[in-house]
VEXSEDREN-464839 format. One line per field, with one value per residue: residue in three letters; x, y, z of N, C-alpha, C in turn. Coordinates in nm, 4 decimals. Layout:
REM residues N
residuo	ala|... .
n_px	X|... .
n_py	Y|... .
n_pz	Z|... .
ca_px	X|... .
ca_py	Y|... .
ca_pz	Z|... .
c_px	X|... .
c_py	Y|... .
c_pz	Z|... .
This chain:
REM residues 268
residuo	met|glu|ile|his|leu|pro|thr|gln|leu|leu|ser|pro|phe|ile|arg|his|phe|met|ile|met|glu|ser|arg|glu|glu|met|thr|asn|arg|ile|phe|pro|asp|thr|ser|leu|val|met|ser|phe|arg|tyr|lys|gly|gln|val|asn|phe|leu|leu|lys|asp|thr|lys|thr|ala|leu|ser|ser|phe|thr|leu|thr|gly|leu|arg|lys|ser|asn|arg|val|ile|asn|tyr|thr|lys|asp|thr|ala|asn|ile|leu|val|val|phe|arg|glu|ala|ala|ala|his|ala|phe|ile|lys|glu|pro|leu|his|glu|leu|phe|glu|asp|ser|val|pro|leu|asp|asn|phe|thr|gly|tyr|gln|his|leu|ser|ala|ile|gly|glu|gln|leu|ala|ala|ala|his|asn|his|thr|gln|arg|ile|asn|ile|ile|glu|ala|phe|leu|leu|glu|arg|leu|tyr|asn|his|arg|pro|asp|ala|leu|ile|thr|ala|ala|leu|lys|lys|ile|arg|ala|ala|asn|gly|ile|ile|arg|ile|lys|asp|leu|ala|gly|ala|leu|tyr|ile|ser|gln|asp|ala|phe|glu|lys|arg|phe|arg|arg|met|val|gly|ile|ser|pro|lys|gln|phe|ala|tyr|ile|val|lys|met|arg|ala|val|val|asn|asn|val|leu|asn|leu|val|pro|ala|ala|ser|ser|ala|arg|asp|ala|ala|glu|lys|ile|ser|leu|ala|gly|ile|ala|phe|asp|ala|gly|tyr|phe|asp|gln|pro|his|phe|asn|lys|asp|phe|lys|leu|phe|thr|gly|gln|thr|pro|thr|glu|phe|met|lys|asn|pro|met|ile|met .
n_px	1.6199|1.5027|1.4448|1.2687|1.2062|0.9148|0.8464|0.8048|0.5435|0.3998|0.4528|0.2702|0.0900|0.2093|0.4051|0.6463|0.8309|0.8876|1.1220|1.1320|1.3297|1.4039|1.6497|1.6615|1.4160|1.1902|1.0249|0.8092|0.6847|0.4307|0.3412|0.0388|-0.0238|-0.0749|-0.1105|-0.2368|-0.1383|-0.0068|0.0890|0.3364|0.4339|0.6973|0.8464|0.8824|0.6958|0.4456|0.3063|0.0317|0.0231|-0.1749|-0.2209|-0.2244|-0.2628|-0.1832|-0.1997|-0.1835|-0.0857|-0.2077|-0.0330|-0.0498|-0.1669|-0.3925|-0.3721|-0.5603|-0.6099|-0.5310|-0.6091|-0.4779|-0.1773|0.0039|0.1363|0.3789|0.4973|0.7781|0.8812|1.1794|1.3940|1.2187|1.0625|0.9370|0.7620|0.6515|0.4010|0.3682|0.1204|0.0433|-0.1389|-0.4881|-0.4659|-0.4728|-0.7197|-0.7143|-0.6425|-0.8023|-1.1305|-1.3258|-1.4920|-1.2756|-1.2885|-1.3880|-1.1752|-1.0711|-0.8717|-0.7981|-0.6561|-0.6720|-0.6954|-0.5513|-0.6693|-0.9381|-1.0291|-1.1509|-1.0116|-0.7802|-0.7491|-0.6130|-0.3277|-0.1035|0.0850|0.2306|0.3531|0.5261|0.6894|0.8140|0.9571|1.1342|1.2867|1.6034|1.7045|1.6315|1.5610|1.4511|1.2275|1.0826|1.0221|0.8511|0.6305|0.5558|0.4725|0.2582|0.0865|0.0419|-0.1160|-0.3519|-0.4315|-0.6874|-0.8041|-0.7077|-0.7502|-0.7072|-0.8721|-0.9432|-1.0590|-1.0387|-0.7636|-0.6967|-0.8152|-0.6607|-0.4151|-0.4814|-0.5431|-0.2958|-0.1433|-0.2479|-0.1575|-0.3342|-0.5092|-0.7986|-1.1297|-1.3748|-1.6142|-1.5582|-1.3572|-1.4930|-1.6658|-1.4807|-1.4113|-1.6360|-1.8502|-2.1022|-2.0931|-2.1691|-2.1646|-1.8973|-1.7646|-1.8457|-1.7355|-1.4637|-1.4102|-1.4499|-1.2436|-1.0055|-1.0109|-1.0776|-1.2405|-1.2506|-1.2083|-1.0830|-0.8551|-0.7354|-0.6793|-0.4732|-0.2717|-0.2351|-0.1471|0.0908|0.2417|0.2495|0.3969|0.6430|0.7117|0.7386|0.9541|1.1528|1.2066|1.3511|1.6468|1.7116|1.6464|1.6697|1.7110|1.7300|1.5865|1.3211|1.0939|1.0917|1.0516|0.7943|0.6511|0.7034|0.5808|0.3181|0.2792|0.2991|0.0758|-0.1289|-0.0981|-0.1784|-0.4435|-0.5414|-0.6839|-0.6652|-0.4429|-0.4762|-0.6450|-0.4812|-0.2622|-0.3907|-0.4664|-0.2118|-0.0932|-0.2602|-0.1897|0.0902|0.1483|0.2733|0.3010|0.3546|0.5787|0.7000|0.7623|0.9539|1.1630|1.2294|1.2312|1.0687|1.1156|0.9093 .
n_py	0.6877|0.7449|0.6504|0.7699|0.7759|0.8452|1.1027|1.0465|1.1168|1.0762|0.8186|0.6071|0.6168|0.6468|0.4596|0.5054|0.7709|0.8205|0.9274|1.0068|1.0501|1.1366|1.1686|1.1238|1.0404|0.7874|0.4701|0.2878|-0.0108|-0.0742|-0.2792|-0.3932|-0.2906|-0.2855|-0.0379|0.2941|0.5788|0.9022|1.1599|1.4057|1.6108|1.8085|1.8835|1.8457|1.5942|1.3433|1.0514|0.8334|0.5273|0.3485|0.0945|0.2386|0.4877|0.7896|0.9437|1.2404|1.2859|1.4546|1.7156|1.6802|1.4054|1.1453|0.8083|0.5197|0.1771|-0.1092|-0.3818|-0.4453|-0.4185|-0.1175|0.1152|0.3609|0.6662|0.8726|1.1928|1.3568|1.4897|1.4789|1.5005|1.3572|1.3228|1.0596|0.9680|0.6980|0.5284|0.3512|0.0421|0.0834|0.3399|0.5812|0.6972|0.8597|1.1049|1.1688|1.2528|1.1688|0.8776|0.6091|0.3829|0.4606|0.5298|0.3104|0.1472|0.3899|0.7192|1.0237|1.3775|1.5637|1.7934|1.7481|1.6650|1.7171|1.9867|2.0015|2.1938|2.4620|2.4112|2.5099|2.6559|2.4745|2.3298|2.5228|2.5641|2.3128|2.3010|2.5113|2.4318|2.3402|2.0865|1.7312|1.6673|1.9043|1.9118|1.6836|1.7628|1.9778|1.8440|1.6786|1.8667|1.9717|1.7475|1.6922|1.9067|1.8262|1.5978|1.4334|1.2204|1.0137|0.7597|0.4174|0.1315|-0.1389|-0.3850|-0.3982|-0.3855|-0.6320|-0.7983|-0.7459|-0.8539|-1.1255|-1.1849|-1.1434|-1.3351|-1.5626|-1.5465|-1.4294|-1.6253|-1.6965|-1.7326|-1.4887|-1.4915|-1.6705|-1.5252|-1.2949|-1.4192|-1.5142|-1.2785|-1.2035|-1.0597|-0.9593|-1.0603|-0.8703|-0.6241|-0.6237|-0.6126|-0.3613|-0.1926|-0.2537|-0.1715|0.1027|0.1760|0.0707|0.1027|-0.0705|-0.3817|-0.6607|-0.9049|-0.8252|-0.7077|-0.9320|-1.0714|-0.9137|-0.9456|-1.2216|-1.2475|-1.1021|-1.2636|-1.4877|-1.3865|-1.3397|-1.6047|-1.7069|-1.5519|-1.6710|-1.8922|-1.8050|-1.7891|-2.0535|-2.0909|-2.2337|-2.3743|-2.6469|-2.7087|-2.6707|-2.8401|-2.8976|-2.6397|-2.5849|-2.7689|-2.6619|-2.4086|-2.4921|-2.6001|-2.3712|-2.2318|-2.4097|-2.4106|-2.1535|-2.1677|-2.2098|-2.4117|-2.4558|-2.3959|-2.1913|-1.9964|-1.9151|-1.8100|-1.5955|-1.4255|-1.3724|-1.2315|-1.0070|-0.8906|-0.8470|-0.7782|-0.9549|-1.2969|-1.5870|-1.7310|-1.5398|-1.3509|-1.4860|-1.4967|-1.2317|-1.0804|-0.8318|-0.5696|-0.5447 .
n_pz	-0.2943|0.0308|0.3699|0.6453|0.9904|1.1911|1.4442|1.8009|1.8751|1.6433|1.5687|1.6437|1.4382|1.1897|0.9714|0.8308|0.6670|0.3242|0.0991|-0.2325|-0.5075|-0.8426|-1.0693|-1.3366|-1.5882|-1.4866|-1.4503|-1.2441|-1.1058|-0.8773|-0.6115|-0.4493|-0.1108|0.2482|0.3568|0.3642|0.1704|0.1829|-0.0280|-0.1082|-0.3498|-0.4468|-0.6556|-1.0087|-1.1980|-1.1602|-1.2972|-1.3571|-1.5135|-1.7355|-1.9415|-2.2506|-2.1574|-1.9929|-1.6870|-1.5135|-1.1808|-0.8878|-0.7092|-0.4360|-0.2801|-0.1662|-0.1389|-0.1679|-0.0516|-0.2564|-0.4799|-0.7040|-0.9024|-0.9887|-1.2283|-1.2121|-1.3354|-1.3240|-1.3971|-1.5230|-1.2707|-1.0432|-0.7235|-0.4299|-0.1204|0.0678|0.2907|0.4759|0.6162|0.9197|0.9464|0.9620|1.0658|0.9279|0.9452|1.1657|1.0813|0.8708|0.7997|0.6247|0.4759|0.4485|0.2896|0.0488|-0.1000|-0.2187|-0.4558|-0.5701|-0.6214|-0.4708|-0.4942|-0.2325|-0.1344|-0.1434|0.0967|0.4310|0.6038|0.4557|0.2630|0.0582|0.0020|-0.1157|0.0263|0.1887|-0.0110|-0.1172|0.1050|0.1291|-0.1100|-0.0714|0.1423|0.2909|0.3235|0.3621|0.6231|0.7229|0.5559|0.6366|0.8973|0.8426|0.7268|0.9375|1.1313|0.9922|0.9791|1.2517|1.3253|1.2170|1.3358|1.4743|1.6008|1.8404|1.9295|1.9102|1.7605|1.9390|1.8737|1.5921|1.5683|1.6839|1.4953|1.2668|1.3473|1.3656|1.0997|0.9781|1.1127|1.0046|0.7507|0.5754|0.4975|0.5819|0.7073|0.6921|0.8285|1.0381|1.1623|1.2520|1.4326|1.6218|1.7350|1.8613|1.7385|1.5086|1.1630|0.9699|1.1114|1.1840|0.9334|0.8359|1.0290|0.9999|0.7344|0.7644|0.9373|0.8292|0.5549|0.3580|0.2749|0.5086|0.3742|0.1362|0.2430|0.3605|0.1291|0.0140|0.2083|0.1872|-0.0817|-0.0799|0.0841|-0.0806|-0.3009|-0.1752|-0.1181|-0.3759|-0.4607|-0.3105|-0.4576|-0.6713|-0.6644|-0.7211|-0.9802|-1.3006|-1.6286|-1.6108|-1.3951|-1.4310|-1.4070|-1.1324|-1.0355|-1.1270|-0.9769|-0.7248|-0.7470|-0.7788|-0.5269|-0.3652|-0.4577|-0.3807|-0.0999|-0.0514|-0.0850|-0.3392|-0.5868|-0.8504|-1.1167|-1.3209|-1.1952|-0.9832|-1.1295|-1.2562|-1.0403|-0.9402|-1.1506|-1.1621|-0.9225|-0.9388|-1.2008|-1.3633|-1.4814|-1.2687|-1.3747|-1.5443|-1.3535|-1.1976|-1.3738|-1.4018|-1.1425|-0.9361|-0.6977|-0.4133 .
ca_px	1.5110|1.5409|1.3408|1.2810|1.1077|0.8435|0.8682|0.7310|0.4015|0.3356|0.4876|0.1563|0.0049|0.2874|0.5106|0.7679|0.8283|0.9744|1.1560|1.1601|1.3844|1.4489|1.7254|1.6231|1.2821|1.1871|0.8936|0.8155|0.5618|0.4067|0.2512|-0.0531|0.0210|-0.1828|-0.1051|-0.2706|-0.0209|-0.0268|0.2092|0.3624|0.5313|0.7409|0.9249|0.8609|0.5614|0.4242|0.1945|-0.0180|0.0147|-0.2675|-0.2153|-0.1661|-0.3112|-0.1000|-0.2796|-0.1029|-0.1343|-0.2030|0.0876|-0.0750|-0.2696|-0.4106|-0.3938|-0.6222|-0.5595|-0.5572|-0.5876|-0.4028|-0.0554|-0.0077|0.2630|0.3965|0.6039|0.8350|0.9569|1.3140|1.4011|1.0970|1.0870|0.8146|0.7684|0.5367|0.3674|0.3146|0.0503|0.0235|-0.2714|-0.6002|-0.4241|-0.4963|-0.8478|-0.6877|-0.6176|-0.8994|-1.2663|-1.4106|-1.4835|-1.1543|-1.3123|-1.4185|-1.0483|-1.0251|-0.8232|-0.8010|-0.5725|-0.7598|-0.6267|-0.5625|-0.7555|-1.0778|-1.0613|-1.1726|-0.8915|-0.6630|-0.7567|-0.5076|-0.2030|0.0087|0.1862|0.3218|0.4333|0.6330|0.7824|0.8923|1.0498|1.2347|1.3653|1.7430|1.7392|1.5178|1.5205|1.3583|1.1027|1.0086|0.9705|0.7371|0.5168|0.5111|0.3953|0.1345|-0.0007|0.0039|-0.2264|-0.4728|-0.4567|-0.8086|-0.8526|-0.5916|-0.7910|-0.7110|-0.9844|-0.8812|-1.1140|-0.9799|-0.6222|-0.6929|-0.8486|-0.5435|-0.3152|-0.5264|-0.5298|-0.1530|-0.0961|-0.2960|-0.1103|-0.4483|-0.5933|-0.8893|-1.2695|-1.4162|-1.7207|-1.4922|-1.2845|-1.5913|-1.7108|-1.3742|-1.4057|-1.7667|-1.9226|-2.1668|-2.0101|-2.2068|-2.1133|-1.7516|-1.7187|-1.8662|-1.6365|-1.3322|-1.3972|-1.4409|-1.1156|-0.8897|-1.0201|-1.0968|-1.3117|-1.1579|-1.1754|-0.9851|-0.7309|-0.6766|-0.6254|-0.3445|-0.1765|-0.2081|-0.0692|0.2267|0.3092|0.2720|0.5071|0.7660|0.7428|0.7876|1.0884|1.2458|1.2405|1.4286|1.7878|1.7290|1.5913|1.7538|1.6330|1.7339|1.5009|1.1863|0.9920|1.0892|0.9938|0.6500|0.5986|0.7101|0.4759|0.1904|0.2698|0.2699|-0.0642|-0.2153|-0.0890|-0.2504|-0.5858|-0.5794|-0.6943|-0.6392|-0.3326|-0.5184|-0.6946|-0.3628|-0.1876|-0.4678|-0.4514|-0.0710|-0.0669|-0.3309|-0.1177|0.2278|0.1646|0.3431|0.2695|0.4609|0.6981|0.7632|0.8154|1.0736|1.2706|1.2640|1.1591|1.0690|1.1050|0.7724 .
ca_py	0.6699|0.7496|0.6209|0.8442|0.7357|0.9602|1.1334|0.9612|1.1526|1.0271|0.6776|0.5135|0.6332|0.6483|0.3582|0.5784|0.8635|0.7758|1.0349|0.9514|1.1480|1.0798|1.2643|1.0951|0.9835|0.6465|0.4083|0.1908|-0.0864|-0.0801|-0.3858|-0.3552|-0.3036|-0.2712|0.0971|0.4108|0.6637|1.0436|1.2020|1.5485|1.6321|1.9472|1.9090|1.7511|1.5453|1.1999|1.0069|0.6974|0.4669|0.2368|0.0587|0.3477|0.6137|0.8518|1.0387|1.3176|1.2850|1.5819|1.7366|1.6279|1.3025|1.0368|0.6867|0.4131|0.0420|-0.1629|-0.5249|-0.4613|-0.3394|-0.0004|0.1601|0.5031|0.7291|0.9934|1.2695|1.3967|1.5852|1.4729|1.4734|1.3334|1.2648|0.9741|0.9352|0.5617|0.5121|0.2175|-0.0130|0.1358|0.4617|0.7036|0.7576|0.9576|1.2331|1.1872|1.2364|1.1057|0.7308|0.5673|0.2768|0.5227|0.5481|0.1814|0.1476|0.5268|0.8254|1.1415|1.5001|1.5800|1.9057|1.7037|1.6187|1.8201|2.0349|1.9927|2.2927|2.5648|2.3380|2.5700|2.7050|2.3667|2.2994|2.6232|2.5386|2.1929|2.3341|2.6052|2.3706|2.3162|1.9441|1.6425|1.6757|2.0179|1.8752|1.5917|1.8446|2.0539|1.7542|1.6341|1.9765|1.9779|1.6366|1.7057|2.0032|1.7620|1.4756|1.4597|1.0982|0.9427|0.6330|0.2996|0.0397|-0.2634|-0.4993|-0.4000|-0.4213|-0.7774|-0.8613|-0.7338|-0.9505|-1.2606|-1.1991|-1.1570|-1.4636|-1.6669|-1.5118|-1.3904|-1.7411|-1.6996|-1.7051|-1.3669|-1.5304|-1.7271|-1.4167|-1.2141|-1.4993|-1.5182|-1.1460|-1.1864|-0.9525|-1.0104|-1.0395|-0.7456|-0.5121|-0.6295|-0.5671|-0.2160|-0.1287|-0.2761|-0.0826|0.2408|0.1992|0.0251|0.1546|-0.1833|-0.4878|-0.7605|-1.0049|-0.7653|-0.6924|-1.0657|-1.1042|-0.8457|-1.0137|-1.3531|-1.2357|-1.0597|-1.3845|-1.5706|-1.3282|-1.3690|-1.7462|-1.7226|-1.4938|-1.7673|-1.9913|-1.7437|-1.8273|-2.1890|-2.0991|-2.2739|-2.4548|-2.7868|-2.7267|-2.6248|-2.9290|-2.8767|-2.5092|-2.5969|-2.8377|-2.5666|-2.3098|-2.5578|-2.6111|-2.2372|-2.2032|-2.4937|-2.3623|-2.0257|-2.1943|-2.2227|-2.5517|-2.4672|-2.3081|-2.0687|-1.8973|-1.8645|-1.7267|-1.4737|-1.3387|-1.3323|-1.1282|-0.8869|-0.8337|-0.8087|-0.7377|-1.0613|-1.4333|-1.6385|-1.7660|-1.4140|-1.2875|-1.5558|-1.4607|-1.0912|-1.0393|-0.6903|-0.5419|-0.5108 .
ca_pz	-0.1990|0.1714|0.4684|0.7704|1.0900|1.2488|1.5849|1.8941|1.8739|1.5210|1.5414|1.6485|1.3206|1.0654|0.9659|0.7943|0.5541|0.2153|0.0064|-0.3645|-0.6003|-0.9697|-1.1496|-1.4739|-1.5957|-1.4490|-1.4343|-1.1362|-1.0804|-0.7328|-0.5711|-0.3412|0.0274|0.3453|0.4140|0.2844|0.1499|0.1516|-0.0995|-0.1258|-0.4572|-0.4469|-0.7760|-1.1166|-1.2273|-1.1449|-1.3793|-1.3438|-1.6456|-1.7508|-2.0834|-2.3296|-2.1006|-1.8895|-1.6087|-1.4195|-1.0433|-0.8187|-0.6283|-0.3018|-0.2976|-0.0709|-0.2162|-0.0908|-0.0706|-0.3886|-0.5023|-0.8278|-0.9162|-1.0747|-1.2855|-1.1880|-1.4120|-1.2647|-1.4951|-1.4803|-1.1588|-0.9616|-0.5816|-0.3523|0.0135|0.0920|0.4291|0.4750|0.7435|0.9751|0.9166|1.0403|1.1361|0.8493|0.9868|1.2702|1.0154|0.7623|0.8523|0.5245|0.4735|0.3792|0.1914|-0.0795|-0.1693|-0.2699|-0.5947|-0.6224|-0.5655|-0.4694|-0.4511|-0.0879|-0.0980|-0.1389|0.2315|0.5324|0.6717|0.3691|0.1563|0.0552|0.0253|-0.1885|0.1206|0.2283|-0.1285|-0.1246|0.2154|0.0979|-0.2182|-0.0219|0.2503|0.2527|0.3303|0.3852|0.7639|0.7318|0.4887|0.7248|1.0083|0.7900|0.7095|1.0704|1.1912|0.9137|1.0184|1.3923|1.3304|1.1641|1.4119|1.5524|1.6651|1.8952|1.9907|1.8228|1.7791|1.9864|1.8008|1.4582|1.5876|1.7040|1.3671|1.1792|1.3941|1.3301|0.9544|0.9489|1.1663|0.9133|0.6155|0.4936|0.4635|0.6961|0.6742|0.7619|0.9221|1.1567|1.2277|1.3250|1.5461|1.7230|1.7975|1.9262|1.6715|1.3874|1.0444|0.9052|1.1913|1.1754|0.8024|0.8279|1.1171|0.9404|0.6181|0.8111|1.0038|0.7517|0.4193|0.2673|0.3448|0.5649|0.2718|0.0459|0.3193|0.3718|-0.0031|-0.0014|0.2969|0.1283|-0.2045|-0.0473|0.1315|-0.1995|-0.3779|-0.1002|-0.1367|-0.5135|-0.4630|-0.2518|-0.5601|-0.7783|-0.6707|-0.7723|-1.1149|-1.4121|-1.7228|-1.5680|-1.2779|-1.4652|-1.3513|-0.9874|-1.0103|-1.1476|-0.8581|-0.6135|-0.7681|-0.7499|-0.3812|-0.3129|-0.4909|-0.2969|0.0385|-0.0435|-0.1002|-0.4798|-0.6278|-0.9942|-1.1533|-1.3913|-1.0979|-0.9137|-1.2235|-1.2797|-0.9236|-0.9297|-1.2508|-1.1182|-0.8087|-0.9715|-1.3390|-1.4338|-1.4408|-1.1805|-1.4527|-1.5849|-1.2318|-1.1557|-1.4666|-1.3847|-1.0208|-0.9010|-0.5546|-0.3760 .
c_px	1.5677|1.4192|1.3696|1.1709|1.0411|0.8844|0.7791|0.5809|0.3283|0.3619|0.3709|0.0726|0.0803|0.3984|0.6447|0.7353|0.9260|0.9965|1.2009|1.2089|1.4303|1.5201|1.6960|1.4805|1.2880|1.0438|0.9052|0.6810|0.5473|0.3056|0.1559|0.0096|-0.0959|-0.1879|-0.1559|-0.1480|-0.0650|0.1011|0.2134|0.4713|0.5678|0.8310|0.8912|0.7158|0.5578|0.2984|0.1591|-0.0380|-0.0810|-0.2813|-0.1507|-0.2052|-0.2181|-0.1833|-0.1902|-0.1667|-0.1185|-0.0737|0.0727|-0.1917|-0.2777|-0.4502|-0.4474|-0.5584|-0.6064|-0.5391|-0.4973|-0.2778|-0.0843|0.1312|0.2696|0.5171|0.6469|0.9131|1.0950|1.3054|1.2692|1.1337|0.9535|0.8495|0.6388|0.5216|0.2997|0.2528|0.0559|-0.1181|-0.3747|-0.5649|-0.4527|-0.6251|-0.8275|-0.6667|-0.7236|-1.0398|-1.3598|-1.3935|-1.3655|-1.1811|-1.3486|-1.2917|-0.9989|-0.9928|-0.8179|-0.6968|-0.6492|-0.6790|-0.6549|-0.6567|-0.9042|-1.1233|-1.0688|-1.0417|-0.7675|-0.6724|-0.6359|-0.3699|-0.0828|0.1206|0.2829|0.4075|0.5506|0.7360|0.8723|0.9963|1.1635|1.3249|1.5046|1.7808|1.6153|1.4710|1.4227|1.2242|1.0184|0.9480|0.8480|0.6138|0.4658|0.4285|0.2593|0.0368|-0.0454|-0.1108|-0.3586|-0.5037|-0.5751|-0.8570|-0.7337|-0.6247|-0.7917|-0.8320|-0.9265|-0.9323|-1.0518|-0.8310|-0.6070|-0.7222|-0.7301|-0.4363|-0.3533|-0.5121|-0.3836|-0.0988|-0.1354|-0.2472|-0.2265|-0.5428|-0.6870|-1.0309|-1.3172|-1.5275|-1.6611|-1.4185|-1.3791|-1.6410|-1.6085|-1.3632|-1.5396|-1.8424|-1.9872|-2.0819|-2.0419|-2.1497|-1.9604|-1.7010|-1.7349|-1.7610|-1.4962|-1.3109|-1.3767|-1.3021|-0.9954|-0.8914|-1.0419|-1.1730|-1.2126|-1.1181|-1.0690|-0.8510|-0.6595|-0.6149|-0.4877|-0.2378|-0.1365|-0.1168|0.0724|0.3069|0.3421|0.3914|0.6405|0.8080|0.7954|0.9288|1.1922|1.2866|1.3393|1.5754|1.8115|1.6869|1.6981|1.6712|1.6269|1.6380|1.3574|1.0780|0.9782|1.0247|0.8419|0.5846|0.5959|0.6015|0.3385|0.1700|0.2373|0.1237|-0.1581|-0.2156|-0.1646|-0.3997|-0.6346|-0.5781|-0.6849|-0.5372|-0.3777|-0.5684|-0.5784|-0.2851|-0.2569|-0.4514|-0.3082|-0.0403|-0.1386|-0.2506|0.0178|0.2456|0.2365|0.2864|0.3793|0.5898|0.7726|0.8299|0.9464|1.1928|1.3190|1.1915|1.1744|1.0579|0.9642|0.7651 .
c_py	0.6709|0.7184|0.6989|0.7988|0.8581|0.9857|1.0450|0.9902|1.0917|0.8784|0.5801|0.5148|0.6163|0.5447|0.4234|0.6821|0.8110|0.8925|0.9717|1.0630|1.0772|1.1871|1.2475|1.0396|0.8349|0.5994|0.2944|0.1212|-0.1065|-0.1898|-0.3351|-0.3777|-0.2722|-0.1323|0.2014|0.5016|0.8051|1.0929|1.3530|1.5623|1.7799|1.9803|1.8043|1.7101|1.3933|1.1619|0.8623|0.6414|0.3486|0.2073|0.1745|0.4852|0.6622|0.9587|1.1081|1.3146|1.4234|1.5930|1.6776|1.5299|1.2103|0.9140|0.5772|0.2781|-0.0128|-0.3144|-0.5482|-0.3737|-0.2137|0.0456|0.3119|0.5531|0.8586|1.0665|1.3035|1.5028|1.5944|1.4406|1.4647|1.2908|1.1874|0.9502|0.7985|0.5341|0.3678|0.1722|0.0432|0.2639|0.5893|0.7737|0.8619|1.0977|1.2677|1.1586|1.1659|0.9541|0.6831|0.4618|0.3332|0.5478|0.4189|0.1900|0.2884|0.6139|0.9557|1.2640|1.5291|1.6928|1.8726|1.6698|1.7352|1.8570|2.0354|2.0875|2.3876|2.5033|2.4018|2.6134|2.5939|2.3234|2.3945|2.6004|2.4186|2.2228|2.4235|2.5456|2.3333|2.1686|1.8624|1.6466|1.7905|1.9827|1.7804|1.6693|1.9245|1.9654|1.7042|1.7417|1.9886|1.8695|1.6477|1.8051|1.9393|1.6298|1.4985|1.3377|1.0144|0.7994|0.5188|0.2131|-0.0973|-0.3845|-0.5099|-0.4357|-0.5716|-0.8515|-0.8581|-0.8359|-1.0928|-1.2850|-1.2194|-1.2918|-1.5785|-1.6452|-1.4838|-1.5043|-1.7662|-1.6678|-1.5876|-1.3982|-1.5855|-1.6189|-1.3305|-1.2891|-1.5038|-1.3865|-1.1087|-1.0654|-1.0116|-0.9773|-0.9056|-0.6250|-0.5061|-0.5729|-0.4156|-0.1422|-0.1392|-0.1823|0.0617|0.2715|0.1722|0.0794|0.0485|-0.2903|-0.5883|-0.8675|-0.9509|-0.7461|-0.8271|-1.1093|-1.0406|-0.9146|-1.1487|-1.3409|-1.1858|-1.1776|-1.4766|-1.5183|-1.3531|-1.5139|-1.7736|-1.6654|-1.5910|-1.8759|-1.9369|-1.7852|-1.9653|-2.2022|-2.1365|-2.3638|-2.6000|-2.8142|-2.6836|-2.7090|-2.9085|-2.7433|-2.5129|-2.6647|-2.7416|-2.4603|-2.3682|-2.5713|-2.4789|-2.2019|-2.2812|-2.4439|-2.2313|-2.0431|-2.2029|-2.3694|-2.5686|-2.3598|-2.1828|-1.9583|-1.8337|-1.7687|-1.5927|-1.3757|-1.2867|-1.2199|-0.9982|-0.8141|-0.7767|-0.7531|-0.8406|-1.1971|-1.4814|-1.6712|-1.6411|-1.3463|-1.3531|-1.5237|-1.3187|-1.0359|-0.8904|-0.6758|-0.4951|-0.3701 .
c_pz	-0.0581|0.2588|0.5954|0.8650|1.1510|1.3939|1.6720|1.8911|1.7535|1.4946|1.5589|1.5203|1.1882|1.0736|0.9351|0.6871|0.4499|0.1199|-0.1243|-0.4556|-0.7277|-1.0501|-1.2985|-1.4735|-1.5629|-1.4346|-1.3348|-1.1214|-0.9301|-0.7032|-0.4620|-0.2035|0.1188|0.4093|0.3161|0.2778|0.1136|0.0864|-0.1186|-0.2332|-0.4609|-0.5656|-0.8804|-1.1347|-1.2120|-1.2218|-1.3491|-1.4844|-1.6435|-1.8991|-2.1594|-2.2759|-1.9906|-1.8195|-1.5076|-1.2810|-0.9817|-0.7370|-0.4888|-0.3117|-0.1770|-0.1517|-0.1261|-0.1180|-0.2049|-0.3874|-0.6231|-0.8272|-0.9980|-1.1165|-1.2740|-1.2675|-1.3428|-1.3732|-1.4380|-1.3700|-1.0827|-0.8174|-0.5082|-0.2116|0.0350|0.2417|0.4264|0.6121|0.7917|0.9412|1.0144|1.1155|1.0588|0.8910|1.0958|1.2126|0.9106|0.8149|0.7530|0.5267|0.3888|0.2725|0.0537|-0.1619|-0.2336|-0.4194|-0.6548|-0.5532|-0.5813|-0.4261|-0.3041|-0.0491|-0.1069|0.0021|0.3295|0.6014|0.5849|0.2487|0.1655|0.0860|-0.0434|-0.0944|0.1601|0.1102|-0.1423|-0.0148|0.1857|-0.0097|-0.1688|0.0852|0.2001|0.2525|0.3652|0.5302|0.7839|0.6687|0.5743|0.8406|0.9644|0.7792|0.8443|1.1391|1.1230|0.9591|1.1640|1.4091|1.2890|1.2319|1.5047|1.6296|1.7101|1.9360|1.8890|1.8540|1.8142|1.9094|1.6617|1.4670|1.6053|1.5744|1.2720|1.2180|1.3546|1.1797|0.9168|0.9965|1.0743|0.7706|0.5209|0.4589|0.5817|0.6480|0.7592|0.8628|1.0505|1.2345|1.3098|1.4483|1.6579|1.7984|1.8623|1.8719|1.5468|1.2653|0.9779|0.9800|1.1835|1.0435|0.7867|0.9105|1.0585|0.8222|0.6615|0.8672|0.9140|0.6092|0.3141|0.3443|0.4042|0.4638|0.1769|0.1154|0.3302|0.2393|-0.0229|0.0828|0.2369|0.0068|-0.1786|0.0075|0.0140|-0.2785|-0.3074|-0.1182|-0.2772|-0.5259|-0.4081|-0.3515|-0.6625|-0.7789|-0.7307|-0.9178|-1.2171|-1.5018|-1.6798|-1.4537|-1.3052|-1.4012|-1.2012|-0.9519|-1.0255|-1.0284|-0.7395|-0.6250|-0.7380|-0.5996|-0.3155|-0.3368|-0.3997|-0.1521|0.0579|-0.0681|-0.2431|-0.5203|-0.7795|-1.0324|-1.2285|-1.2972|-1.0228|-1.0043|-1.2475|-1.1634|-0.9110|-1.0289|-1.2162|-1.0114|-0.8495|-1.1122|-1.4236|-1.3928|-1.3460|-1.2555|-1.4970|-1.4657|-1.1882|-1.2477|-1.4462|-1.2623|-0.9928|-0.7499|-0.5230|-0.3181 .
């Protein structure tokens, strides 16, 4: 895996490019994040695994935000470039409503201006190195950048949600921004691709997972009682007042219970 930063023109919209290559078949569990992702596969095959079902993903896809983890299978000799957008920035390239992508991955050619993608696939496959491939994708995206203007209100909302680690009442947030809750939620979904409540949930759960990870180095059978107390404290601080509800949300987010996760933690 390699991380490449975007050029100055694209840095307000793109967090980074991620190049994923697998020489052997591999399976990876992905936790929810706050960024939409555009993917370009120029070699191999990628599959989405759900229980006993394997679904082949399109060579070029746009993946919306999610509340649940997902399992991705990469066949042998697979290569992808992922465009990881900044929060509330993918709308600058996509004219369709982003909230319709929630919990879904949609072929990129379903979107306005993204038809006839075979040419870029051929260019990526023929490129001699990753720098050339990033340059190809940057030129491709710059041609489709139609909205340069950020939404100051949504930017302020994102900062407040992050500052509160996702533990915030949406009604209070809308009031602090001097906008009605209904108008705020519609505007947030349009710009971010998810409701403010769902976005806050992702932020909260990522903070929870980080806090649980901090317990892992101290894990031992002699400390089971202390770990349970610590987990209960993490749950309470995140606004959970009963352990079953916390465990359910944690497993939805990571695919494991907190105890299972501590025994075999995965990178987010």
